[in-house]
Each structure stands twice: as structure tokens, then as C-alpha cells.
N, CA, C and O atoms as CSV, one atom per row, in Angstrom:
chain,resi,resn,atom,element,x,y,z
A,1,UNK,N,N,-5.607,7.539,13.368
A,1,UNK,CA,C,-6.900,7.729,12.749
A,1,UNK,C,C,-7.697,6.425,12.833
A,1,UNK,O,O,-7.157,5.343,12.601
A,2,UNK,N,N,-8.960,6.535,13.159
A,2,UNK,CA,C,-9.834,5.364,13.160
A,2,UNK,C,C,-11.008,5.626,12.221
A,2,UNK,O,O,-11.225,6.746,11.759
A,3,UNK,N,N,-11.742,4.578,11.959
A,3,UNK,CA,C,-12.897,4.706,11.069
A,3,UNK,C,C,-13.860,5.755,11.606
A,3,UNK,O,O,-14.071,5.857,12.814
A,4,UNK,N,N,-14.437,6.527,10.708
A,4,UNK,CA,C,-15.377,7.575,11.106
A,4,UNK,C,C,-16.690,6.964,11.588
A,4,UNK,O,O,-16.991,5.802,11.315
A,5,UNK,N,N,-17.455,7.767,12.303
A,5,UNK,CA,C,-18.767,7.307,12.764
A,5,UNK,C,C,-19.645,6.917,11.580
A,5,UNK,O,O,-20.379,5.930,11.649
A,6,UNK,N,N,-19.575,7.680,10.505
A,6,UNK,CA,C,-20.361,7.378,9.302
A,6,UNK,C,C,-19.956,6.024,8.723
A,6,UNK,O,O,-20.815,5.240,8.318
A,7,UNK,N,N,-18.665,5.749,8.684
A,7,UNK,CA,C,-18.189,4.463,8.169
A,7,UNK,C,C,-18.692,3.316,9.030
A,7,UNK,O,O,-19.147,2.297,8.511
A,8,UNK,N,N,-18.609,3.481,10.342
A,8,UNK,CA,C,-19.074,2.434,11.252
A,8,UNK,C,C,-20.576,2.206,11.104
A,8,UNK,O,O,-21.051,1.072,11.157
A,9,UNK,N,N,-21.309,3.288,10.920
A,9,UNK,CA,C,-22.761,3.200,10.717
A,9,UNK,C,C,-23.076,2.415,9.441
A,9,UNK,O,O,-23.964,1.563,9.437
A,10,UNK,N,N,-22.350,2.704,8.364
A,10,UNK,CA,C,-22.565,1.994,7.102
A,10,UNK,C,C,-22.177,0.523,7.207
A,10,UNK,O,O,-22.870,-0.342,6.672
A,11,UNK,N,N,-21.074,0.237,7.892
A,11,UNK,CA,C,-20.642,-1.153,8.070
A,11,UNK,C,C,-21.702,-1.942,8.832
A,11,UNK,O,O,-22.065,-3.047,8.428
A,12,UNK,N,N,-22.195,-1.382,9.923
A,12,UNK,CA,C,-23.213,-2.078,10.721
A,12,UNK,C,C,-24.482,-2.312,9.910
A,12,UNK,O,O,-25.076,-3.388,9.980
A,13,UNK,N,N,-24.896,-1.315,9.147
A,13,UNK,CA,C,-26.105,-1.445,8.332
A,13,UNK,C,C,-25.915,-2.491,7.233
A,13,UNK,O,O,-26.807,-3.301,6.985
A,14,UNK,N,N,-24.761,-2.474,6.581
A,14,UNK,CA,C,-24.481,-3.451,5.530
A,14,UNK,C,C,-24.400,-4.858,6.111
A,14,UNK,O,O,-24.883,-5.811,5.500
A,15,UNK,N,N,-23.796,-4.992,7.279
A,15,UNK,CA,C,-23.696,-6.302,7.933
A,15,UNK,C,C,-25.078,-6.835,8.281
A,15,UNK,O,O,-25.348,-8.024,8.110
A,16,UNK,N,N,-25.950,-5.967,8.765
A,16,UNK,CA,C,-27.304,-6.402,9.107
A,16,UNK,C,C,-28.072,-6.822,7.855
A,16,UNK,O,O,-28.781,-7.829,7.868
A,17,UNK,N,N,-27.936,-6.058,6.781
A,17,UNK,CA,C,-28.607,-6.413,5.523
A,17,UNK,C,C,-28.100,-7.758,5.005
A,17,UNK,O,O,-28.882,-8.570,4.510
A,18,UNK,N,N,-26.796,-7.992,5.118
A,18,UNK,CA,C,-26.219,-9.271,4.692
A,18,UNK,C,C,-26.734,-10.411,5.565
A,18,UNK,O,O,-27.076,-11.479,5.057
A,19,UNK,N,N,-26.790,-10.188,6.864
A,19,UNK,CA,C,-27.286,-11.212,7.791
A,19,UNK,C,C,-28.748,-11.536,7.502
A,19,UNK,O,O,-29.163,-12.692,7.598
A,20,UNK,N,N,-29.522,-10.525,7.153
A,20,UNK,CA,C,-30.938,-10.742,6.832
A,20,UNK,C,C,-31.112,-11.644,5.615
A,20,UNK,O,O,-32.141,-12.305,5.473
A,21,UNK,N,N,-30.113,-11.674,4.740
A,21,UNK,CA,C,-30.140,-12.547,3.557
A,21,UNK,C,C,-29.325,-13.824,3.785
A,21,UNK,O,O,-28.971,-14.526,2.837
A,22,UNK,N,N,-29.036,-14.111,5.051
A,22,UNK,CA,C,-28.356,-15.343,5.469
A,22,UNK,C,C,-26.935,-15.479,4.934
A,22,UNK,O,O,-26.492,-16.579,4.604
A,23,UNK,N,N,-26.228,-14.365,4.850
A,23,UNK,CA,C,-24.812,-14.403,4.472
A,23,UNK,C,C,-24.027,-15.173,5.529
A,23,UNK,O,O,-24.425,-15.247,6.692
A,24,UNK,N,N,-22.921,-15.735,5.107
A,24,UNK,CA,C,-22.048,-16.498,5.997
A,24,UNK,C,C,-20.828,-15.674,6.393
A,24,UNK,O,O,-20.356,-14.829,5.633
A,25,UNK,N,N,-20.337,-15.934,7.577
A,25,UNK,CA,C,-19.034,-15.425,8.023
A,25,UNK,C,C,-18.844,-13.927,7.790
A,25,UNK,O,O,-17.862,-13.503,7.181
A,26,UNK,N,N,-19.782,-13.144,8.275
A,26,UNK,CA,C,-19.713,-11.691,8.119
A,26,UNK,C,C,-18.698,-11.139,9.116
A,26,UNK,O,O,-18.784,-11.392,10.318
A,27,UNK,N,N,-17.746,-10.390,8.600
A,27,UNK,CA,C,-16.706,-9.807,9.442
A,27,UNK,C,C,-16.302,-8.460,8.836
A,27,UNK,O,O,-16.367,-8.268,7.622
A,28,UNK,N,N,-15.888,-7.539,9.697
A,28,UNK,CA,C,-15.479,-6.211,9.222
A,28,UNK,C,C,-14.185,-5.794,9.903
A,28,UNK,O,O,-13.945,-6.107,11.069
A,29,UNK,N,N,-13.361,-5.085,9.152
A,29,UNK,CA,C,-12.076,-4.620,9.658
A,29,UNK,C,C,-11.962,-3.111,9.494
A,29,UNK,O,O,-12.382,-2.550,8.482
A,30,UNK,N,N,-11.392,-2.466,10.497
A,30,UNK,CA,C,-11.061,-1.043,10.427
A,30,UNK,C,C,-9.680,-0.958,9.787
A,30,UNK,O,O,-8.671,-1.265,10.422
A,31,UNK,N,N,-9.644,-0.538,8.529
A,31,UNK,CA,C,-8.386,-0.477,7.780
A,31,UNK,C,C,-7.889,0.959,7.624
A,31,UNK,O,O,-6.987,1.228,6.831
A,32,UNK,N,N,-8.481,1.872,8.382
A,32,UNK,CA,C,-8.164,3.299,8.233
A,32,UNK,C,C,-6.715,3.632,8.567
A,32,UNK,O,O,-6.175,4.613,8.055
A,33,UNK,N,N,-6.083,2.838,9.412
A,33,UNK,CA,C,-4.684,3.091,9.779
A,33,UNK,C,C,-3.709,2.668,8.684
A,33,UNK,O,O,-2.598,3.193,8.604
A,34,UNK,N,N,-4.123,1.716,7.837
A,34,UNK,CA,C,-3.198,1.176,6.836
A,34,UNK,C,C,-3.548,1.557,5.400
A,34,UNK,O,O,-2.720,1.411,4.501
A,35,UNK,N,N,-4.758,2.041,5.181
A,35,UNK,CA,C,-5.181,2.445,3.840
A,35,UNK,C,C,-5.722,3.866,3.859
A,35,UNK,O,O,-6.490,4.238,4.745
A,36,UNK,N,N,-5.318,4.643,2.886
A,36,UNK,CA,C,-5.847,6.005,2.783
A,36,UNK,C,C,-7.135,6.036,1.963
A,36,UNK,O,O,-7.863,7.028,1.981
A,37,UNK,N,N,-7.414,4.949,1.247
A,37,UNK,CA,C,-8.544,4.915,0.327
A,37,UNK,C,C,-9.899,4.708,0.983
A,37,UNK,O,O,-10.911,5.181,0.466
A,38,UNK,N,N,-9.937,4.016,2.103
A,38,UNK,CA,C,-11.206,3.668,2.739
A,38,UNK,C,C,-10.993,3.461,4.231
A,38,UNK,O,O,-9.863,3.295,4.689
A,39,UNK,N,N,-12.083,3.472,4.980
A,39,UNK,CA,C,-11.997,3.271,6.427
A,39,UNK,C,C,-12.188,1.823,6.845
A,39,UNK,O,O,-11.587,1.367,7.818
A,40,UNK,N,N,-13.033,1.092,6.104
A,40,UNK,CA,C,-13.397,-0.245,6.565
A,40,UNK,C,C,-13.691,-1.177,5.404
A,40,UNK,O,O,-14.131,-0.757,4.333
A,41,UNK,N,N,-13.434,-2.461,5.649
A,41,UNK,CA,C,-13.809,-3.533,4.731
A,41,UNK,C,C,-14.824,-4.406,5.437
A,41,UNK,O,O,-14.655,-4.743,6.609
A,42,UNK,N,N,-15.876,-4.772,4.728
A,42,UNK,CA,C,-16.849,-5.741,5.221
A,42,UNK,C,C,-16.779,-6.945,4.300
A,42,UNK,O,O,-16.851,-6.801,3.080
A,43,UNK,N,N,-16.640,-8.125,4.874
A,43,UNK,CA,C,-16.578,-9.364,4.107
A,43,UNK,C,C,-17.772,-10.233,4.471
A,43,UNK,O,O,-18.152,-10.327,5.638
A,44,UNK,N,N,-18.355,-10.861,3.467
A,44,UNK,CA,C,-19.453,-11.804,3.678
A,44,UNK,C,C,-19.394,-12.821,2.550
A,44,UNK,O,O,-18.797,-12.564,1.505
A,45,UNK,N,N,-20.011,-13.972,2.760
A,45,UNK,CA,C,-19.999,-14.982,1.713
A,45,UNK,C,C,-21.325,-15.721,1.667
A,45,UNK,O,O,-22.169,-15.598,2.555
A,46,UNK,N,N,-21.479,-16.503,0.586
A,46,UNK,CA,C,-22.682,-17.298,0.374
A,46,UNK,C,C,-22.304,-18.539,-0.426
A,46,UNK,O,O,-21.312,-18.531,-1.155
A,47,UNK,N,N,-23.090,-19.606,-0.294
A,47,UNK,CA,C,-22.733,-20.864,-0.951
A,47,UNK,C,C,-23.053,-20.938,-2.443
A,47,UNK,O,O,-22.670,-21.906,-3.100
A,48,UNK,N,N,-23.751,-19.932,-2.997
A,48,UNK,CA,C,-24.051,-19.978,-4.428
A,48,UNK,C,C,-24.130,-18.565,-5.005
A,48,UNK,O,O,-24.297,-17.584,-4.280
A,49,UNK,N,N,-24.006,-18.491,-6.326
A,49,UNK,CA,C,-23.960,-17.205,-7.029
A,49,UNK,C,C,-25.236,-16.396,-6.840
A,49,UNK,O,O,-25.186,-15.178,-6.669
A,50,UNK,N,N,-26.366,-17.068,-6.871
A,50,UNK,CA,C,-27.643,-16.369,-6.722
A,50,UNK,C,C,-27.739,-15.688,-5.363
A,50,UNK,O,O,-28.209,-14.555,-5.263
A,51,UNK,N,N,-27.298,-16.376,-4.327
A,51,UNK,CA,C,-27.355,-15.777,-2.993
A,51,UNK,C,C,-26.354,-14.628,-2.868
A,51,UNK,O,O,-26.638,-13.634,-2.199
A,52,UNK,N,N,-25.202,-14.750,-3.495
A,52,UNK,CA,C,-24.238,-13.638,-3.502
A,52,UNK,C,C,-24.917,-12.394,-4.065
A,52,UNK,O,O,-24.846,-11.320,-3.469
A,53,UNK,N,N,-25.573,-12.540,-5.210
A,53,UNK,CA,C,-26.244,-11.393,-5.837
A,53,UNK,C,C,-27.381,-10.859,-4.968
A,53,UNK,O,O,-27.594,-9.649,-4.895
A,54,UNK,N,N,-28.102,-11.751,-4.318
A,54,UNK,CA,C,-29.201,-11.338,-3.436
A,54,UNK,C,C,-28.685,-10.528,-2.247
A,54,UNK,O,O,-29.287,-9.526,-1.863
A,55,UNK,N,N,-27.583,-10.964,-1.676
A,55,UNK,CA,C,-26.969,-10.247,-0.549
A,55,UNK,C,C,-26.512,-8.863,-0.999
A,55,UNK,O,O,-26.747,-7.868,-0.313
A,56,UNK,N,N,-25.864,-8.809,-2.150
A,56,UNK,CA,C,-25.381,-7.529,-2.684
A,56,UNK,C,C,-26.552,-6.576,-2.914
A,56,UNK,O,O,-26.489,-5.406,-2.536
A,57,UNK,N,N,-27.616,-7.079,-3.531
A,57,UNK,CA,C,-28.793,-6.238,-3.781
A,57,UNK,C,C,-29.389,-5.724,-2.481
A,57,UNK,O,O,-29.781,-4.560,-2.394
A,58,UNK,N,N,-29.461,-6.587,-1.465
A,58,UNK,CA,C,-30.033,-6.187,-0.171
A,58,UNK,C,C,-29.184,-5.114,0.499
A,58,UNK,O,O,-29.715,-4.153,1.056
A,59,UNK,N,N,-27.879,-5.276,0.445
A,59,UNK,CA,C,-26.979,-4.274,1.038
A,59,UNK,C,C,-27.155,-2.939,0.323
A,59,UNK,O,O,-27.317,-1.896,0.955
A,60,UNK,N,N,-27.119,-2.993,-0.999
A,60,UNK,CA,C,-27.226,-1.766,-1.780
A,60,UNK,C,C,-28.565,-1.060,-1.519
A,60,UNK,O,O,-28.604,0.156,-1.334
A,61,UNK,N,N,-29.638,-1.818,-1.507
A,61,UNK,CA,C,-30.969,-1.246,-1.272
A,61,UNK,C,C,-31.082,-0.647,0.132
A,61,UNK,O,O,-31.608,0.453,0.302
A,62,UNK,N,N,-30.589,-1.372,1.128
A,62,UNK,CA,C,-30.688,-0.897,2.513
A,62,UNK,C,C,-29.857,0.370,2.735
A,62,UNK,O,O,-30.330,1.319,3.360
A,63,UNK,N,N,-28.644,0.386,2.235
A,63,UNK,CA,C,-27.796,1.562,2.441
A,63,UNK,C,C,-28.345,2.790,1.718
A,63,UNK,O,O,-28.211,3.912,2.208
A,64,UNK,N,N,-28.960,2.581,0.562
A,64,UNK,CA,C,-29.555,3.708,-0.152
A,64,UNK,C,C,-30.806,4.207,0.577
A,64,UNK,O,O,-30.964,5.405,0.812
A,65,UNK,N,N,-31.676,3.284,0.923
A,65,UNK,CA,C,-32.960,3.648,1.537
A,65,UNK,C,C,-32.797,4.244,2.930
A,65,UNK,O,O,-33.429,5.250,3.250
A,66,UNK,N,N,-31.962,3.636,3.754
A,66,UNK,CA,C,-31.840,4.042,5.156
A,66,UNK,C,C,-30.743,5.072,5.414
A,66,UNK,O,O,-30.799,5.805,6.401
A,67,UNK,N,N,-29.738,5.132,4.525
A,67,UNK,CA,C,-28.587,5.995,4.798
A,67,UNK,C,C,-28.229,6.920,3.633
A,67,UNK,O,O,-27.281,7.699,3.726
A,68,UNK,N,N,-28.979,6.837,2.548
A,68,UNK,CA,C,-28.717,7.697,1.400
A,68,UNK,C,C,-27.378,7.448,0.736
A,68,UNK,O,O,-26.838,8.336,0.076
A,69,UNK,N,N,-26.833,6.245,0.901
A,69,UNK,CA,C,-25.509,5.921,0.363
A,69,UNK,C,C,-25.637,5.098,-0.917
A,69,UNK,O,O,-26.348,4.093,-0.962
A,70,UNK,N,N,-24.932,5.548,-1.952
A,70,UNK,CA,C,-24.870,4.813,-3.216
A,70,UNK,C,C,-23.418,4.430,-3.461
A,70,UNK,O,O,-22.511,5.218,-3.191
A,71,UNK,N,N,-23.193,3.222,-3.972
A,71,UNK,CA,C,-21.801,2.850,-4.245
A,71,UNK,C,C,-21.216,3.679,-5.383
A,71,UNK,O,O,-21.883,3.954,-6.380
A,72,UNK,N,N,-19.964,4.068,-5.211
A,72,UNK,CA,C,-19.249,4.775,-6.270
A,72,UNK,C,C,-18.888,3.804,-7.387
A,72,UNK,O,O,-18.734,4.190,-8.546
A,73,UNK,N,N,-18.757,2.534,-7.011
A,73,UNK,CA,C,-18.365,1.503,-7.977
A,73,UNK,C,C,-18.929,0.164,-7.534
A,73,UNK,O,O,-18.997,-0.131,-6.340
A,74,UNK,N,N,-19.332,-0.641,-8.503
A,74,UNK,CA,C,-19.836,-1.997,-8.248
A,74,UNK,C,C,-19.184,-2.898,-9.280
A,74,UNK,O,O,-19.321,-2.666,-10.481
A,75,UNK,N,N,-18.478,-3.920,-8.827
A,75,UNK,CA,C,-17.752,-4.793,-9.751
A,75,UNK,C,C,-18.039,-6.257,-9.465
A,75,UNK,O,O,-18.286,-6.640,-8.321
A,76,UNK,N,N,-18.003,-7.078,-10.521
A,76,UNK,CA,C,-18.131,-8.519,-10.376
A,76,UNK,C,C,-19.551,-9.040,-10.364
A,76,UNK,O,O,-19.766,-10.229,-10.128
A,77,UNK,N,N,-20.518,-8.189,-10.612
A,77,UNK,CA,C,-21.924,-8.585,-10.494
A,77,UNK,C,C,-22.322,-9.663,-11.494
A,77,UNK,O,O,-23.074,-10.578,-11.155
A,78,UNK,N,N,-21.833,-9.564,-12.699
A,78,UNK,CA,C,-22.261,-10.504,-13.733
A,78,UNK,C,C,-21.936,-11.949,-13.369
A,78,UNK,O,O,-22.762,-12.841,-13.557
A,79,UNK,N,N,-20.746,-12.176,-12.853
A,79,UNK,CA,C,-20.338,-13.530,-12.508
A,79,UNK,C,C,-20.969,-13.990,-11.197
A,79,UNK,O,O,-21.284,-15.170,-11.040
A,80,UNK,N,N,-21.152,-13.076,-10.268
A,80,UNK,CA,C,-21.752,-13.428,-8.988
A,80,UNK,C,C,-20.863,-14.264,-8.092
A,80,UNK,O,O,-21.349,-14.885,-7.146
A,81,UNK,N,N,-19.583,-14.293,-8.368
A,81,UNK,CA,C,-18.658,-15.074,-7.545
A,81,UNK,C,C,-17.994,-14.196,-6.487
A,81,UNK,O,O,-17.717,-14.646,-5.375
A,82,UNK,N,N,-17.747,-12.953,-6.845
A,82,UNK,CA,C,-17.128,-12.005,-5.924
A,82,UNK,C,C,-17.573,-10.618,-6.357
A,82,UNK,O,O,-17.121,-10.103,-7.380
A,83,UNK,N,N,-18.446,-10.026,-5.588
A,83,UNK,CA,C,-18.957,-8.700,-5.921
A,83,UNK,C,C,-18.390,-7.704,-4.927
A,83,UNK,O,O,-18.393,-7.933,-3.718
A,84,UNK,N,N,-17.908,-6.601,-5.459
A,84,UNK,CA,C,-17.340,-5.539,-4.642
A,84,UNK,C,C,-18.224,-4.306,-4.767
A,84,UNK,O,O,-18.540,-3.865,-5.873
A,85,UNK,N,N,-18.620,-3.755,-3.626
A,85,UNK,CA,C,-19.349,-2.491,-3.576
A,85,UNK,C,C,-18.438,-1.473,-2.910
A,85,UNK,O,O,-18.084,-1.620,-1.741
A,86,UNK,N,N,-18.063,-0.448,-3.648
A,86,UNK,CA,C,-17.169,0.583,-3.120
A,86,UNK,C,C,-17.987,1.822,-2.775
A,86,UNK,O,O,-18.463,2.536,-3.658
A,87,UNK,N,N,-18.140,2.065,-1.479
A,87,UNK,CA,C,-18.858,3.235,-0.988
A,87,UNK,C,C,-17.892,4.344,-0.575
A,87,UNK,O,O,-18.298,5.283,0.111
A,88,UNK,N,N,-16.655,4.259,-0.965
A,88,UNK,CA,C,-15.566,5.168,-0.637
A,88,UNK,C,C,-15.202,5.037,0.846
A,88,UNK,O,O,-14.073,4.664,1.166
A,89,UNK,N,N,-16.136,5.336,1.755
A,89,UNK,CA,C,-15.852,5.201,3.192
A,89,UNK,C,C,-15.697,3.744,3.607
A,89,UNK,O,O,-14.908,3.422,4.495
A,90,UNK,N,N,-16.458,2.867,2.957
A,90,UNK,CA,C,-16.343,1.432,3.219
A,90,UNK,C,C,-16.327,0.692,1.888
A,90,UNK,O,O,-16.829,1.190,0.881
A,91,UNK,N,N,-15.748,-0.494,1.898
A,91,UNK,CA,C,-15.774,-1.376,0.739
A,91,UNK,C,C,-16.355,-2.700,1.210
A,91,UNK,O,O,-15.897,-3.280,2.195
A,92,UNK,N,N,-17.371,-3.168,0.493
A,92,UNK,CA,C,-18.047,-4.417,0.833
A,92,UNK,C,C,-17.635,-5.475,-0.182
A,92,UNK,O,O,-17.723,-5.259,-1.391
A,93,UNK,N,N,-17.182,-6.625,0.322
A,93,UNK,CA,C,-16.847,-7.769,-0.519
A,93,UNK,C,C,-17.835,-8.877,-0.184
A,93,UNK,O,O,-17.904,-9.320,0.963
A,94,UNK,N,N,-18.600,-9.328,-1.174
A,94,UNK,CA,C,-19.471,-10.491,-0.987
A,94,UNK,C,C,-18.959,-11.546,-1.952
A,94,UNK,O,O,-18.952,-11.352,-3.167
A,95,UNK,N,N,-18.529,-12.670,-1.384
A,95,UNK,CA,C,-17.875,-13.697,-2.183
A,95,UNK,C,C,-18.615,-15.021,-2.098
A,95,UNK,O,O,-19.258,-15.332,-1.095
A,96,UNK,N,N,-18.510,-15.789,-3.167
A,96,UNK,CA,C,-18.927,-17.185,-3.132
A,96,UNK,C,C,-18.021,-17.857,-2.100
A,96,UNK,O,O,-16.855,-17.485,-1.966
A,97,UNK,N,N,-18.541,-18.830,-1.381
A,97,UNK,CA,C,-17.765,-19.483,-0.314
A,97,UNK,C,C,-16.424,-20.017,-0.801
A,97,UNK,O,O,-15.432,-19.955,-0.075
A,98,UNK,N,N,-16.386,-20.543,-2.028
A,98,UNK,CA,C,-15.130,-21.078,-2.556
A,98,UNK,C,C,-14.088,-19.977,-2.739
A,98,UNK,O,O,-12.916,-20.173,-2.417
A,99,UNK,N,N,-14.504,-18.829,-3.250
A,99,UNK,CA,C,-13.581,-17.707,-3.403
A,99,UNK,C,C,-13.134,-17.185,-2.047
A,99,UNK,O,O,-11.985,-16.779,-1.877
A,100,UNK,N,N,-14.033,-17.198,-1.099
A,100,UNK,CA,C,-13.705,-16.714,0.254
A,100,UNK,C,C,-12.573,-17.547,0.850
A,100,UNK,O,O,-11.639,-17.004,1.440
A,101,UNK,N,N,-12.661,-18.857,0.692
A,101,UNK,CA,C,-11.614,-19.740,1.214
A,101,UNK,C,C,-10.323,-19.561,0.412
A,101,UNK,O,O,-9.242,-19.460,0.992
A,102,UNK,N,N,-10.431,-19.523,-0.904
A,102,UNK,CA,C,-9.252,-19.435,-1.763
A,102,UNK,C,C,-8.472,-18.137,-1.554
A,102,UNK,O,O,-7.253,-18.169,-1.383
A,103,UNK,N,N,-9.161,-17.003,-1.566
A,103,UNK,CA,C,-8.476,-15.713,-1.467
A,103,UNK,C,C,-8.172,-15.301,-0.034
A,103,UNK,O,O,-7.240,-14.532,0.200
A,104,UNK,N,N,-8.928,-15.792,0.913
A,104,UNK,CA,C,-8.681,-15.557,2.348
A,104,UNK,C,C,-8.298,-14.107,2.654
A,104,UNK,O,O,-7.229,-13.836,3.202
A,105,UNK,N,N,-9.175,-13.195,2.295
A,105,UNK,CA,C,-8.899,-11.770,2.513
A,105,UNK,C,C,-8.639,-11.439,3.982
A,105,UNK,O,O,-7.917,-10.490,4.289
A,106,UNK,N,N,-9.221,-12.213,4.875
A,106,UNK,CA,C,-8.996,-11.965,6.305
A,106,UNK,C,C,-7.511,-11.978,6.652
A,106,UNK,O,O,-7.070,-11.247,7.538
A,107,UNK,N,N,-6.743,-12.807,5.955
A,107,UNK,CA,C,-5.298,-12.863,6.228
A,107,UNK,C,C,-4.623,-11.531,5.947
A,107,UNK,O,O,-3.697,-11.141,6.657
A,108,UNK,N,N,-5.081,-10.832,4.916
A,108,UNK,CA,C,-4.478,-9.546,4.564
A,108,UNK,C,C,-4.688,-8.500,5.647
A,108,UNK,O,O,-3.842,-7.629,5.849
A,109,UNK,N,N,-5.812,-8.587,6.340
A,109,UNK,CA,C,-6.192,-7.546,7.296
A,109,UNK,C,C,-6.186,-8.048,8.733
A,109,UNK,O,O,-6.763,-7.408,9.612
A,110,UNK,N,N,-5.540,-9.189,8.984
A,110,UNK,CA,C,-5.571,-9.798,10.322
A,110,UNK,C,C,-4.997,-8.895,11.412
A,110,UNK,O,O,-5.354,-9.047,12.580
A,111,UNK,N,N,-4.124,-7.967,11.060
A,111,UNK,CA,C,-3.541,-7.067,12.057
A,111,UNK,C,C,-4.388,-5.817,12.295
A,111,UNK,O,O,-4.086,-5.016,13.181
A,112,UNK,N,N,-5.431,-5.656,11.514
A,112,UNK,CA,C,-6.334,-4.505,11.689
A,112,UNK,C,C,-7.414,-4.864,12.712
A,112,UNK,O,O,-7.817,-6.023,12.815
A,113,UNK,N,N,-7.875,-3.874,13.459
A,113,UNK,CA,C,-8.929,-4.164,14.438
A,113,UNK,C,C,-10.234,-4.570,13.750
A,113,UNK,O,O,-10.619,-4.010,12.724
A,114,UNK,N,N,-10.898,-5.559,14.346
A,114,UNK,CA,C,-12.217,-5.941,13.848
A,114,UNK,C,C,-13.246,-4.952,14.366
A,114,UNK,O,O,-13.115,-4.417,15.467
A,115,UNK,N,N,-14.255,-4.721,13.571
A,115,UNK,CA,C,-15.345,-3.822,13.940
A,115,UNK,C,C,-16.473,-4.648,14.534
A,115,UNK,O,O,-16.856,-5.683,13.987
A,116,UNK,N,N,-16.993,-4.186,15.645
A,116,UNK,CA,C,-18.120,-4.854,16.299
A,116,UNK,C,C,-19.340,-4.792,15.381
A,116,UNK,O,O,-19.687,-3.730,14.862
A,117,UNK,N,N,-19.981,-5.937,15.190
A,117,UNK,CA,C,-21.128,-6.024,14.293
A,117,UNK,C,C,-22.387,-6.407,15.061
A,117,UNK,O,O,-22.300,-6.873,16.197
A,118,UNK,N,N,-23.565,-6.215,14.450
A,118,UNK,CA,C,-24.814,-6.623,15.095
A,118,UNK,C,C,-24.824,-8.123,15.396
A,118,UNK,O,O,-24.122,-8.900,14.750
A,119,UNK,N,N,-25.622,-8.516,16.376
A,119,UNK,CA,C,-25.678,-9.918,16.797
A,119,UNK,C,C,-26.013,-10.870,15.652
A,119,UNK,O,O,-25.447,-11.961,15.581
A,120,UNK,N,N,-26.922,-10.482,14.754
A,120,UNK,CA,C,-27.274,-11.345,13.624
A,120,UNK,C,C,-26.055,-11.620,12.745
A,120,UNK,O,O,-25.883,-12.730,12.243
A,121,UNK,N,N,-25.223,-10.618,12.564
A,121,UNK,CA,C,-24.017,-10.786,11.754
A,121,UNK,C,C,-23.015,-11.682,12.474
A,121,UNK,O,O,-22.376,-12.533,11.855
A,122,UNK,N,N,-22.882,-11.486,13.785
A,122,UNK,CA,C,-21.961,-12.333,14.556
A,122,UNK,C,C,-22.395,-13.793,14.505
A,122,UNK,O,O,-21.556,-14.694,14.495
A,123,UNK,N,N,-23.707,-14.029,14.473
A,123,UNK,CA,C,-24.232,-15.396,14.435
A,123,UNK,C,C,-23.884,-16.107,13.129
A,123,UNK,O,O,-23.990,-17.331,13.047
A,124,UNK,N,N,-23.471,-15.356,12.106
A,124,UNK,CA,C,-23.145,-15.945,10.807
A,124,UNK,C,C,-21.766,-16.598,10.787
A,124,UNK,O,O,-21.456,-17.359,9.870
A,125,UNK,N,N,-20.945,-16.311,11.780
A,125,UNK,CA,C,-19.578,-16.839,11.784
A,125,UNK,C,C,-19.587,-18.359,11.857
A,125,UNK,O,O,-20.281,-18.947,12.687
A,126,UNK,N,N,-18.814,-18.987,10.984
A,126,UNK,CA,C,-18.718,-20.436,10.961
A,126,UNK,C,C,-19.697,-21.103,10.011
A,126,UNK,O,O,-19.528,-22.279,9.689
A,127,UNK,N,N,-20.707,-20.393,9.558
A,127,UNK,CA,C,-21.686,-20.982,8.631
A,127,UNK,C,C,-21.043,-21.406,7.318
A,127,UNK,O,O,-21.418,-22.425,6.738
A,128,UNK,N,N,-20.087,-20.634,6.855
A,128,UNK,CA,C,-19.467,-20.916,5.565
A,128,UNK,C,C,-18.641,-22.181,5.546
A,128,UNK,O,O,-18.448,-22.766,4.480
A,129,UNK,N,N,-18.146,-22.624,6.689
A,129,UNK,CA,C,-17.314,-23.827,6.741
A,129,UNK,C,C,-18.067,-25.039,6.214
A,129,UNK,O,O,-17.470,-25.931,5.612
A,130,UNK,N,N,-19.360,-25.073,6.437
A,130,UNK,CA,C,-20.166,-26.201,5.981
A,130,UNK,C,C,-20.328,-26.204,4.467
A,130,UNK,O,O,-20.633,-27.242,3.879
A,131,UNK,N,N,-20.126,-25.047,3.827
A,131,UNK,CA,C,-20.355,-24.931,2.389
A,131,UNK,C,C,-19.088,-24.710,1.585
A,131,UNK,O,O,-19.155,-24.675,0.356
A,132,UNK,N,N,-17.938,-24.560,2.224
A,132,UNK,CA,C,-16.725,-24.163,1.506
A,132,UNK,C,C,-16.301,-25.160,0.440
A,132,UNK,O,O,-15.619,-24.779,-0.511
A,133,UNK,N,N,-16.676,-26.401,0.568
A,133,UNK,CA,C,-16.308,-27.382,-0.440
A,133,UNK,C,C,-17.433,-27.721,-1.386
A,133,UNK,O,O,-17.245,-28.523,-2.301
A,134,UNK,N,N,-18.603,-27.130,-1.190
A,134,UNK,CA,C,-19.762,-27.432,-2.027
A,134,UNK,C,C,-19.574,-26.886,-3.435
A,134,UNK,O,O,-19.045,-25.790,-3.622
A,135,UNK,N,N,-19.997,-27.633,-4.389
A,135,UNK,CA,C,-20.067,-27.127,-5.762
A,135,UNK,C,C,-21.471,-26.616,-5.984
A,135,UNK,O,O,-22.416,-27.050,-5.325
A,136,UNK,N,N,-21.600,-25.704,-6.904
A,136,UNK,CA,C,-22.920,-25.115,-7.144
A,136,UNK,C,C,-23.805,-26.038,-7.917
A,136,UNK,O,O,-24.952,-25.696,-8.205
């Protein structure tokens, strides 16, 4: 089983919305072979809490407006350090750069295939390295 077309469409749209808000290190994994709960994870980060919240808002607004998708669950918004948007088909994690380095979610899914993302999202790779040690 691989991620559905709908899941891939949502991942690409969420990645583009994150890139438009200058998210760092946007990457997505097809986890459909190892998890029954969802098809894909999208990870993105930002150097401060305000930008994390801005990225989350942009993703949520874009997916609702363009794809009619609303998250079934949204967690971590108040702190703005790690916000999770659960769309059932996909799960979006937007983390503060420090949490991204500390938790290293990519390690958990390193054996899963990466999902091809829009060029703007690919251009974000490596941006977070410059901010991973920054304090807010």
C-alpha cells in the first residue's frame, strides 16, 4: 500500500503553504506501509514560536480553502514549539528548530520513502541548520 493520491495532494499543498511562510527543512515521508493511522507525515520547522504558529495557520488556511480539508485534531498551538495538525490522511508537524533537532523525527521514518515536494519546499532544506542553536 502506498499513500493515496489525496494524501499526496494534501502533502504537496501543505508543503507549499509552509514554504510560502519560509519554513525550514520541509520534508515528507510516505508512512502508509508502516502505520495504519495515516499515509504521510510532513515535517517543517522555524526559528521562533511566532513563525511556527504562522506556518501552521497558513497550512490550515490553504488546505481548507483549496482542498476543503480541516484537521481532525490540532495540538501544541498554545506553546508554539511543536504543533501537530492531524488531517487523518496526513499528519503535519511544525516544530521550533530546537525541538526539530532534539526529537529528530526523521530518524524514526528514515526507512520510509520520501515524498517528492514542490521546488519551494525543496529549497528549504538546510535552512534550519543556521538556526538550530539560536535562542528565541
